[in-house]
N, C-alpha and C positions, 0 to 999 in steps of 0.2 A: 787085266782090266783094273782101272783105278777106282777106288771106292771113294765116293764123295763124302766129305765130312759134314756132320750136322752143324747147324749154327752154333749150338752150345760148345762143340769141340773147337770151332774156329774163333771163339771169343778169346781175347787177350785179357786175363784176369786183372792185370795191373791197369790196363786201359779202362776196363769196366769200373775199377775202383776209383780212378781219377775222375771219371764222369760222375760218379756218385758224390764225390767231394765237391766238384764244380757245381752240381745242382744244389747241394746243401749250403754252400757259401753264397751262391746267388740268391737263394731264398732268404738267408739271414740278412744280406745286404739290402734286399728289397724291404724286408720288415723294418729294419732300422731306419731306412729313409722315410718310409710312410709314418712311422712312429714319431719321428722328429717333426714331421710336417703337420700331423693331425692330432697327436695325443694331447688331451686336456689335463691340466695339472691343478691341484689344490694350491692356492696362493699361500706360501709359507708365512707371509707376514699377516695373514688373517687369523692365525691361531692366537688365542688369548695371551699366552705366554710371550709371544712376540710383540703384541700390542702393549703389554705391560712394560716390556723392555724399552720400547720407544718412549713411553712416558717417563721412565726412570732416566733414560739418556737425556731427554729434553731438560730435566731438572738439574742434572749434574754436569753437563758438558762444559760449562764455564769453569767449574772447579777443576776439571781434569785437563784443561788446556785444549778444549775442542777436539777430542779424538774422533775417529770414525766409529759409527755405531757397531760395526763388526768386531771392534776391539773390546766392546763392553759385553761381558758374559755373565749371565745370571745362572749360577750353578746350583746344584742340589747340596745343601749344607749337611754336615754330619748330624746324626740323631740328637746328640747332646746340645746342639745349638738352639733347638726349639724355635726354628724358623722355617719358612717355606722356600726362600731363595737366599743365596749368598753372593755378594759382589766383592771380588778380590780387586784390590787397588794397587798391588805391587808394580804393575807395568806402567802406572801413571805417576809414580813418585819421581819427582825431579831431584837433581843433585842437592844433597843437604837437607831435603825436606823430610819431616818426621811422618812416616806412614800412618802411625796411630792417630796423629793429629789430623791428617788429611781424611782418614776414615770417619772421624768424629764430625768434621766439617761437612762431609757428604751426607752423613746420617741426618744432621740438622737440616740440611737443604731439602732432603726428601720429605722430612716431617713437616717442614714449613710449607712445601708445595701442596701438601694434602692430596697426594695421588689417589685417584678413585679406588683402586683395588688394593692399596697398601694401608694396613692398619698402623704399622709402626716400623721404623728403621732404627737398628741398634748397632753402634760401632763396637766391634770386638777385635782388638789388636788391629791388624791391617785388613780386616774384612768389615763389610757392612751387611748384617743379617736383616732380611726383610720378612716381616710377618704379614701374610695376606689377610685381607678382609674376606673371610670365607663366604659370608652372606652375599657378597657382590661378585667375587671372582668365580666361585664354584658353579653357580648357575650358568655363567657364560661358557665355561668349559663343557658342562653337560649338554648345553644347547648345541655346541659345535659337534660333539660326539653324535648326538641324535641326527643332526643335519647330514653329516658325512658318512655315518654308518661304518661299514668295513673299510672305507677309505680314510678314516681318521688316522692321523699320523703321517700320511703321505704328503708330498709337496713337490714343487718344481724347483727346489733349491739347486739341483744340478741338471736342469733341463738342457738338452742339447749336447750333453756329454755321453760318451760311450765307454763302458767297461767290459773287458773280456775276462771271464773266469775260467781257469783251467782246473778242473776238479774231477773226482772219482778215479778216472784213468786206470781201470783194472787191466790185468794182463790177460791176453788171449789164451784160451785153452786151460784156464784155471778158474775156480770159483772166485767171486768177489770176496777178497779177504777183509778182515776187520779194519785194517788200516785204510783200505780203499773205501770201505763203508763209512768210516769216520770222515774221510775227505768229502764223500758225497753229501753227508748231512751238513757239515760246516759250509761247504761250497754253496749248497742250495740256500741255506740261511742267509749267507752274504749276498747271493744273487737277489733274493727277495728284498733285503734291506737297501741295496743299491737302487733297485727299481723303485722302491717306495720314496726315495729322495730325488727321483727324476731322471736317473741314468737310463739309457738304453742298454740292455744287458745281453751279452752273447755268452751262451753256455757251451763250452767246448770240452768234450770228453776225449782227452789225448791218450788213446789206447796204447798199451804196451804190446805192439804187434810185430816187433822186429828184433833181431839179435840172433846170436849163435844157438840159443836154446831151441829155435825153430828147426834148425838142422837136426838137432837131437830128436825132437818130436817127430819130424817126418821120417827119420830113420826107424824109430820105434813103431810108427804106424805102418810103414811098409813091411816090417819084419813080423810084427805081432798083432797088428790092428785088425779088427773085425768091422767092416763098413756098416753093417746093420746095427751093431751095438753102439757105434759112434753116432749114427743118425738118431737112434732112440734116446740116448742119454749122453750128449756130446761132451759136456764139461767133465763129468765124472770119468768117462772113458779116456779122454785125452790126458787128463791129469794122471790117471793110473799108468798110461803108456809112458809118460814122461818120467814118472817115478821108477817104472820098470827099467827104463833105459839106464838110469843112474845106478840102480842096483846091479844090473848086468855089467856096467862099466867098471865096477870095483874089482872084478876078477878078469875083466877083458878091457883094459884101458885103451886098447887100439881103436875101439869103436868111437871114442871121443873125437879122434881125428876124422873119422868117417862123417860124424855129425857136422864138424866144421867144413868139410868138403862139400857136403850137401848144402849148407848155408851159403857157401861161396857160389855154388851153381844157382841158388835161388836169387842171390844178388845180381847175377847175370841174366835173370829173367828166364830161366829154364821153364818152358811152358807147363810140363807135367807137375813140377814142384810148385810153380806159381798157382796152379789150379788147386792143389791140396792146401796151400797156405790160405788162399781166398776162401776155400770151403771152411777151414777151421775158424777163420775170422768171422765169417757170416754166422756160423752156428753159435759161436761164443757171444756175438752181439745180440742175437735173438734171445739167448739165455739171460744176458745182462738186462735186456729191456723188460723182461718179466719182473725183475727186482725193482727197476726204476718205476715201472707202472704201479707197483704196490706202494711205492713211496710218493707217488704223484709228481715225479720228476721227468722232464723231457729235455733233451739236448738239441741245440741248433746244429752242431756238427759233431761227428765222431771220427776225427782225423787222427790216425795213428802215426807213430814214429816212421813207419814204412814209407809214408807219403813224401818224406823229406830227405830220403837217402841221396837222391841225385843232386838236390839243391845243396845238401851238406857238403858234398864233394866240391861243388862250384865255390861255395863260401870259403873252404879251406884254401883253394887256389887264390881267391881274391885276397885273403888275409896274408898269404905268403908274399903276394905282390905289394901289399901295403906295408909289409915289414913288421907286422904285429905278432908274428909267430915265425918259427924257423924249422927246417928239417934237421933232425939230429943226424950227424954224420955216421955215427956208429950203428944206430938202430934203424935209421931212415923214417922213424916216426915223426909226426908233426907236433911240435911242442910250443906251448905258450907259457911264458913266465914273467917275473918282475912286474906284476900287475897289482897295484895297491897292497903290496906286501903279502899277497896271497900265495899259497903253494902253487908250484908249476903244475900244469895238466896237459894231457894229450888232446889234440883235435882229430888225429887220425892214427890208427895203428900201423905198425911196420908192414903189415900185409896189405895196406891200402884200404882197409875197412873203416867205415865211419864209426864214430862213437856217440854215446848218449849226449855229450855236451855239444858236439858239432851239429847233431840233428836238432837239438834244442835251439841253437843259434838260427838254423834254417827255419824252424817253427816260428821263432820270434820275428824274424824278418818277414815271413809270410803274413803273420797276424797284423803287423804294423801296416803292411802294404794293402792287405785285403779289407781291413776294417777301420783303419785310422783311429784306434782307440785312444782315449785319454789316460786310461789305466789298464794294466794287465795284472791280474792276481793269480798266483800259483798256490793252490791249496794242497800242500804236500807235507808229509811228516818232517819233524825237526831234524831227522838224520840226514836230510838233503840240504841242510842250511849252507854248508860250504859250497856245494854244487851251484846253488843259486847266486851266492856272492860272486863266484867266479864267472858265471854266465852273464850277470848284469854288468860287472866291471869290464869284461872283455867286449861285450856287445856295444858298450859306450865308446871305447877307444877304437873299435873297428867300424863304427858308424852305423850299427844296426838298431840302436836304441836311441831315438831322438830325445832331446831334453824335455820336450813337451809330453812325452809318454812316461808315466810313472809305473815302473814294474816293481812288484813286491811279492815276497815269499810269505805266505800265511802258514806258519808252521803249527804243528800240534804234536803232543807226546805219543809215544808208542803204547799200544794196548798190550799189557803183560799178562802172562799166566804162569804162576809159580816162579815169578821173577824173571821169566824169559819172554822174548817177543813172540806173540802168537803167530803161527804160520798158517798158510792156507789149509 
């Protein structure tokens, strides 16, 4: 007699995961579309500082050779200048012209015009320092603050643009480390700043949920794991199992190969292993969300590296056809080199497994296709600087990073304890 499987047993964990991703991406796309159609913005040019800039521009544009107003910048002067604004005129000096003399000429022009909010303009070397009339300017600023309330400082300067931020990105089955926490805080601050200037913001949590370490973890769980303990305190128990695996491997190195074998089976979508992987992923994400909730952070998508393994393989084949990488005859690994004088790197290991960089290429291609962003920011520690230089350079020559999309690595230093990098 055949035993009928339950619906839960019939579920394909990877198919279920793909459906979750599809729903989150569709929701983000819908939100961005509606936001661009309906969001109301504060007019950037209505701020007193911008109105003042226009008055200064009108007074001096003849002396500067009729520049565009965007080229005129009123900066904050150093404390010793005893002024409220500073105008640098280096960019407007023509061949053979004395910058100090031009600065004096502009200062005289501003003083002669008697601009409403300016008390005095003083030339200092190649700068013009502006002293505001506090009795006239400050009430205007305060009135704007009262009128806009919490929205003061926001604008539509970048309305219609989209930025995708990749930040936090903790590893599955481990607590959120201090490095990931730092990425989370910096990334959220940047997301808020970009939104305040009119960008539509996509927050993507690119989880570390793939790699040979999951073969090791599954081996440890199958050998020593207690399902009840894992369900009760998943992150602590899974981390302890992973540590136990490596301690055991010191005297029993052969189990490392077993861990690799398990991961190879996972890559081939072994249903039992896939179910365990999905369970670890879901338990970890639930734990991470408790931290994010305390920080007041929510992500549009939680798409891990695992989602891009199949596409990474297709990209490697495409790149071979394009001639931007090659198969090493000796090792049969896929290699890319001679790119902007950067060190060579692998796109695929000799056993056919995808690598971090090839999965990042697939991720980048997906983000460009799904969201059409104007900018993509990666908030990741400085130790990954070379990786991102290689990624961006290769993505450009391979055709996965269009010129109109600005990709940037936002690096930060390591958190040290006793002179060493703090671990999980």
